[in-house]
C-alpha positions as CSV (number, residue, x, y, z in Angstrom):
1,M,-22.4,-4.9,107.1
2,N,-25.4,-2.9,108.5
3,K,-22.9,-0.2,109.6
4,T,-21.5,0.2,106.1
5,I,-25.0,0.3,104.5
6,G,-25.8,3.0,106.9
7,L,-22.7,5.1,106.1
8,L,-23.3,4.8,102.4
9,A,-26.9,5.9,102.8
10,L,-25.7,8.9,104.9
11,L,-23.2,9.9,102.2
12,L,-26.0,9.6,99.5
13,A,-28.2,11.9,101.5
14,V,-25.5,14.5,101.9
15,Q,-25.0,14.5,97.9
16,L,-28.6,14.9,97.4
17,L,-28.7,17.9,99.7
18,L,-25.7,19.4,98.0
19,A,-27.2,18.9,94.5
20,L,-30.4,20.5,95.8
21,G,-28.4,23.5,97.2
22,L,-26.7,24.0,94.0
23,S,-29.8,23.9,91.9
24,R,-31.3,26.6,94.1
25,T,-28.2,28.8,94.0
26,G,-27.7,28.1,90.3
27,P,-29.3,31.3,88.9
28,D,-27.1,33.4,91.3
29,L,-24.1,31.6,90.0
30,T,-24.9,32.3,86.4
31,A,-25.7,35.9,87.0
32,S,-22.3,36.4,88.6
33,T,-20.5,35.2,85.6
34,E,-22.3,37.3,82.9
35,R,-19.9,39.2,80.8
36,A,-20.3,42.9,80.5
37,P,-19.4,44.8,77.4
38,L,-15.9,45.8,77.2
39,L,-16.8,49.4,76.1
40,A,-19.6,51.6,77.0
41,F,-20.6,54.2,74.5
42,D,-23.6,55.5,72.6
43,R,-23.2,54.4,69.0
44,E,-25.6,57.1,67.8
45,A,-23.5,59.8,69.4
46,V,-20.2,59.0,67.8
47,D,-19.4,61.4,65.1
48,H,-15.8,60.9,64.5
49,I,-13.4,57.9,64.9
50,L,-9.6,57.8,65.1
51,L,-7.8,54.5,64.1
52,E,-4.1,54.3,64.7
53,G,-1.4,51.7,64.2
54,P,2.1,51.1,64.2
55,D,4.6,53.6,62.6
56,D,2.3,56.4,63.1
57,A,-0.3,55.2,60.6
58,S,-3.7,56.6,61.5
59,I,-6.9,57.7,59.7
60,T,-10.0,59.7,60.9
61,L,-13.4,58.9,60.0
62,R,-16.1,61.7,60.3
63,R,-19.8,61.6,60.1
64,V,-21.4,64.2,57.9
65,D,-25.2,64.1,58.2
66,D,-25.9,60.3,57.8
67,A,-22.6,59.4,55.9
68,W,-19.0,58.8,56.8
69,T,-16.2,60.4,55.2
70,L,-12.4,60.3,55.2
71,A,-10.5,63.4,56.6
72,E,-7.2,62.2,54.9
73,L,-9.0,62.2,51.5
74,D,-10.4,65.5,51.8
75,G,-13.7,64.4,52.9
76,F,-14.0,61.6,50.2
77,P,-16.9,59.4,51.1
78,A,-16.2,56.2,53.1
79,D,-18.0,52.8,53.1
80,T,-20.8,53.9,55.6
81,T,-21.9,50.3,56.0
82,K,-18.4,49.1,56.8
83,V,-18.0,52.0,59.6
84,D,-21.6,51.1,61.0
85,Q,-20.5,47.4,61.2
86,L,-17.2,48.5,63.0
87,L,-19.2,50.4,65.6
88,A,-21.6,47.5,66.1
89,R,-18.9,45.3,66.6
90,L,-17.0,47.5,69.2
91,A,-20.3,47.9,71.1
92,E,-20.9,44.1,71.4
93,L,-17.4,43.3,72.3
94,Q,-17.1,41.2,75.5
95,G,-14.2,39.8,77.2
96,G,-13.5,36.5,78.8
97,V,-11.2,35.7,81.7
98,P,-8.6,38.5,82.2
99,A,-5.2,37.7,80.7
100,A,-3.7,40.3,83.1
101,T,-5.0,42.9,85.5
102,S,-2.1,45.2,86.2
103,A,-0.5,48.1,84.4
104,A,2.9,46.5,84.4
105,A,1.4,44.0,81.9
106,H,0.5,46.6,79.3
107,D,3.9,46.5,77.4
108,R,4.1,42.6,77.5
109,F,0.6,42.4,75.8
110,R,1.2,45.5,73.6
111,V,-1.8,47.4,74.8
112,A,0.3,50.4,76.2
113,E,-0.3,54.0,75.3
114,D,2.8,54.1,73.3
115,D,3.0,50.4,72.0
116,F,-0.2,48.9,70.3
117,E,-1.3,47.1,67.3
118,R,-4.5,49.2,67.1
119,R,-5.9,52.1,69.0
120,I,-9.5,53.0,68.5
121,R,-10.9,56.4,69.8
122,L,-14.5,57.2,69.6
123,F,-15.6,61.0,70.0
124,A,-18.7,63.0,70.1
125,A,-17.5,66.4,68.9
126,K,-14.5,67.0,71.1
127,E,-15.7,64.6,73.9
128,S,-13.8,61.2,74.2
129,L,-16.5,58.5,74.4
130,A,-14.3,55.5,74.6
131,T,-10.8,54.2,73.7
132,L,-9.7,50.6,73.0
133,Y,-6.2,49.2,72.6
134,L,-5.6,46.0,70.6
135,G,-2.1,44.2,71.1
136,S,-0.8,40.9,70.7
137,S,-2.7,37.8,69.2
138,P,-3.0,34.6,71.3
139,G,-4.5,32.9,68.4
140,M,-6.4,32.8,65.1
141,G,-9.2,35.4,65.2
142,Q,-8.2,36.5,68.7
143,I,-6.5,39.5,70.2
144,H,-5.4,41.0,73.5
145,A,-7.6,44.0,74.2
146,R,-7.8,46.8,77.0
147,A,-10.3,49.5,77.5
148,G,-8.5,52.9,77.8
149,D,-10.0,53.4,81.3
150,S,-9.0,50.1,82.7
151,D,-5.9,48.0,83.2
152,V,-7.6,44.8,82.7
153,I,-6.4,42.9,79.7
154,Q,-8.8,40.4,78.1
155,V,-8.9,38.2,74.9
156,V,-11.6,39.2,72.4
157,K,-12.7,37.8,69.2
158,L,-11.2,40.3,66.6
159,A,-8.1,40.7,64.5
160,A,-6.0,43.7,63.7
161,F,-6.6,43.3,60.0
162,D,-10.3,43.9,60.6
163,I,-9.4,47.4,61.5
164,P,-7.1,48.7,58.7
165,V,-5.4,52.1,59.1
166,K,-5.1,52.8,55.3
167,A,-7.5,55.3,53.9
168,D,-8.2,53.3,50.7
169,D,-9.4,50.4,52.7
170,W,-12.5,52.4,53.9
171,I,-13.4,54.2,50.7
172,D,-16.8,53.7,49.2
173,R,-15.7,51.8,46.2
174,L,-19.2,51.7,44.4
175,M,-19.8,55.4,44.5
176,L,-19.2,55.7,40.8
177,R,-21.6,53.1,39.7
178,V,-25.0,53.6,38.0
179,P,-27.4,50.9,38.7
180,R,-28.0,49.1,35.4
181,Q,-31.8,49.8,35.8
182,R,-31.0,53.4,35.9
183,I,-28.8,53.8,32.7
184,A,-30.8,55.7,30.2
185,A,-28.1,56.1,27.7
186,I,-24.4,55.6,26.9
187,E,-22.5,57.4,24.3
188,F,-18.8,56.8,22.9
189,D,-17.0,56.8,19.6
190,G,-19.9,58.3,17.9
191,L,-22.4,55.8,18.9
192,R,-25.4,56.5,21.2
193,I,-27.1,53.5,23.0
194,E,-30.4,54.3,24.6
195,R,-32.8,52.1,26.7
196,A,-36.0,51.6,24.6
197,T,-39.3,52.8,26.2
198,G,-40.6,50.3,28.7
199,A,-37.4,48.4,29.0
200,A,-37.0,49.4,32.7
201,E,-40.3,48.2,33.6
202,A,-39.8,45.0,31.8
203,E,-36.6,44.4,33.8
204,K,-38.1,45.0,37.1
205,K,-40.6,42.2,36.4
206,D,-37.8,39.8,35.5
207,Q,-38.7,39.8,32.0
208,P,-36.1,39.2,29.2
209,A,-33.1,41.5,28.9
210,P,-33.9,45.3,28.2
211,H,-34.2,46.3,24.7
212,W,-31.8,48.9,23.5
213,Q,-31.8,51.1,20.6
214,A,-28.9,52.9,18.9
215,A,-28.1,56.0,17.0
216,G,-25.1,56.7,14.8
217,L,-25.2,53.3,13.0
218,A,-24.3,53.0,9.4
219,E,-26.4,51.4,6.7
220,G,-26.5,47.7,7.3
221,E,-25.4,47.9,10.9
222,R,-27.4,46.5,13.7
223,L,-26.9,46.8,17.6
224,D,-26.2,43.4,19.4
225,Q,-28.8,43.4,22.1
226,Q,-26.9,41.0,24.4
227,A,-23.6,42.9,23.9
228,A,-25.3,46.1,24.8
229,D,-26.8,44.6,27.9
230,S,-23.4,43.3,28.8
231,F,-21.8,46.7,28.3
232,A,-24.4,48.4,30.6
233,E,-23.6,45.5,33.3
234,R,-20.0,46.3,33.2
235,L,-20.7,50.0,34.0
236,S,-23.0,49.1,36.7
237,E,-20.2,46.9,38.3
238,L,-17.7,49.8,38.1
239,S,-15.6,49.9,41.3
240,I,-12.4,51.9,42.3
241,G,-9.4,50.5,43.9
242,A,-7.7,53.7,45.4
243,V,-8.1,57.5,45.4
244,L,-5.0,59.0,43.8
245,G,-5.8,62.8,44.8
246,R,-6.8,65.7,42.7
247,E,-3.7,66.3,40.8
248,A,-3.3,65.4,37.1
249,K,-0.2,63.3,36.3
250,A,1.3,62.4,33.0
251,E,1.7,58.9,34.3
252,Y,-2.1,58.3,34.3
253,G,-2.1,58.2,30.5
254,L,-5.3,60.4,30.4
255,S,-4.0,62.8,27.8
256,D,-4.5,60.1,25.3
257,P,-7.2,57.9,27.1
258,L,-8.0,54.4,26.0
259,L,-11.7,55.2,26.5
260,T,-13.9,58.1,26.8
261,L,-17.7,57.7,27.2
262,S,-20.8,59.4,28.7
263,V,-23.4,57.8,30.8
264,T,-26.7,59.4,31.4
265,P,-28.7,58.1,34.5
266,A,-32.5,58.3,34.4
267,G,-33.6,61.7,35.3
268,G,-30.0,62.8,35.9
269,E,-27.2,64.7,34.1
270,P,-24.5,63.0,32.0
271,V,-21.4,61.9,33.5
272,S,-18.3,61.5,31.4
273,Y,-15.5,58.9,32.2
274,R,-12.1,58.5,30.9
275,I,-9.8,55.6,31.4
276,G,-6.0,56.0,30.9
277,K,-3.2,53.3,31.1
278,S,0.2,53.8,32.5
279,A,3.2,53.6,30.1
280,D,4.4,50.3,31.7
281,G,0.9,48.9,31.0
282,Q,0.5,47.8,34.6
283,R,-1.9,50.6,36.0
284,F,-5.3,52.0,34.9
285,T,-6.7,55.4,36.0
286,L,-10.1,56.5,35.8
287,Q,-11.3,60.1,36.0
288,A,-15.1,61.1,36.3
289,S,-16.6,64.5,35.6
290,S,-18.8,64.1,38.8
291,R,-15.8,64.0,41.1
292,P,-12.4,66.1,41.4
293,E,-10.4,63.0,42.1
294,Y,-8.6,60.6,40.1
295,F,-8.9,56.8,40.8
296,R,-7.0,53.7,40.4
297,V,-9.2,51.0,39.1
298,P,-8.4,47.2,39.2
299,S,-7.0,45.8,35.9
300,Y,-9.6,43.3,35.5
301,T,-12.4,45.9,35.9
302,A,-10.8,48.2,33.2
303,E,-10.1,45.5,30.9
304,Q,-13.7,44.1,30.9
305,L,-15.1,47.5,30.4
306,L,-12.7,48.1,27.4
307,E,-13.7,45.0,25.8
308,A,-17.4,45.6,26.2
309,A,-17.0,49.2,25.0
310,S,-16.0,48.2,21.5
311,R,-17.9,48.9,18.4
312,D,-16.7,45.4,16.9
313,A,-18.5,43.7,20.1
314,L,-21.5,45.8,20.0
315,I,-22.2,46.2,16.2
316,S,-23.0,43.4,13.6
317,T,-23.7,43.9,10.0
318,A,-26.4,42.2,7.8
319,A,-23.8,40.6,5.6
320,A,-21.9,39.2,8.7
321,E,-25.2,37.9,10.1
322,E,-26.0,36.2,6.8
323,T,-22.5,34.7,6.5
324,A,-22.9,33.2,10.0
325,D,-26.4,32.0,9.2
326,E,-25.1,30.3,6.1
327,A,-22.2,28.6,7.9
328,A,-24.4,27.1,10.6
329,A,-26.8,25.9,8.0
330,A,-24.0,24.3,5.6
331,P,-23.4,20.5,6.0
332,A,-20.2,19.4,7.5
333,T,-17.4,18.4,5.2
334,T,-14.9,15.6,5.4
335,E,-11.1,16.2,5.6
336,A,-11.1,15.8,1.7
337,G,-13.6,18.4,1.3
338,E,-16.3,16.2,0.3
339,P,-19.7,16.3,2.1
340,P,-20.1,13.2,4.3
341,T,-22.3,10.3,2.9
342,T,-25.6,9.6,4.4
343,D,-26.5,6.3,5.9
344,S,-28.9,5.5,3.0
345,A,-26.1,6.3,0.4
346,A,-23.7,4.0,2.2
347,G,-26.0,1.2,2.1
348,N,-26.6,1.4,-1.8
């Protein structure tokens, strides 16, 4: 019995010594497993990005001053925030345990130079800063990746659809918008709606909706303040879905536009807009005097704007208001057309 107890005590002592040794070497073990960035590049130095996909799909993003543009669309503005987010994500990419480490595995994981789901190349002038290949996906939100100067294939948290290779997926969709607070005047169909003096200051202080005034009203007509504010809101939410190029086409329906209007921003020059509809009624096209391109706009965007830009929606008449007031004040009637009896009458 004493011999057994002694043996167990010896084993316990050995375990304690091992635990103490591991605790002292813990920091070194942790340091050895730290993951390094998959790509090493200076984000501030990148001035153009080449994104490539299957079937020779590719786009080039170029930085001009502090903004990004699309080479395929003659320098049309790109969504700078989206491009900056892409660069930040690439800089932060870290791989885990390698899936493969040999050049022979490039084809199997679709990260070869001639077979990939995405190839991302970063440049500073003509100097290549980094290249990343993205291939097959082992699971949701994951993809096999390889740096261009390495044979190591790792799994990273990314997806191919996060990096589209269609130019329209990178355009600045909001570039034609005028913030509501900056809309000074709107003109269409012989009507001019202007922001009243002091309305902008009131809106900044979260006071009631700004007051609008109108010119071009007939006698007895009044501008509906809520409808005017809704109209300005629709203009401030204007977004584009695609860039159609600079060539006018009959299919755009702009020879006989559904709507023509002009917006004057505070301290700026008026910008005219035209919206046309295709013959099949399925597509809307927008043209703005501030740009040489023609734009596809989502149907819901065009339809909401067309509905808001209606004299019937914006203008009311004194007679119509009186009729509405009378209807609201009139007592309800029964199915037989007689006014309902009161409780007191019913009780007599």
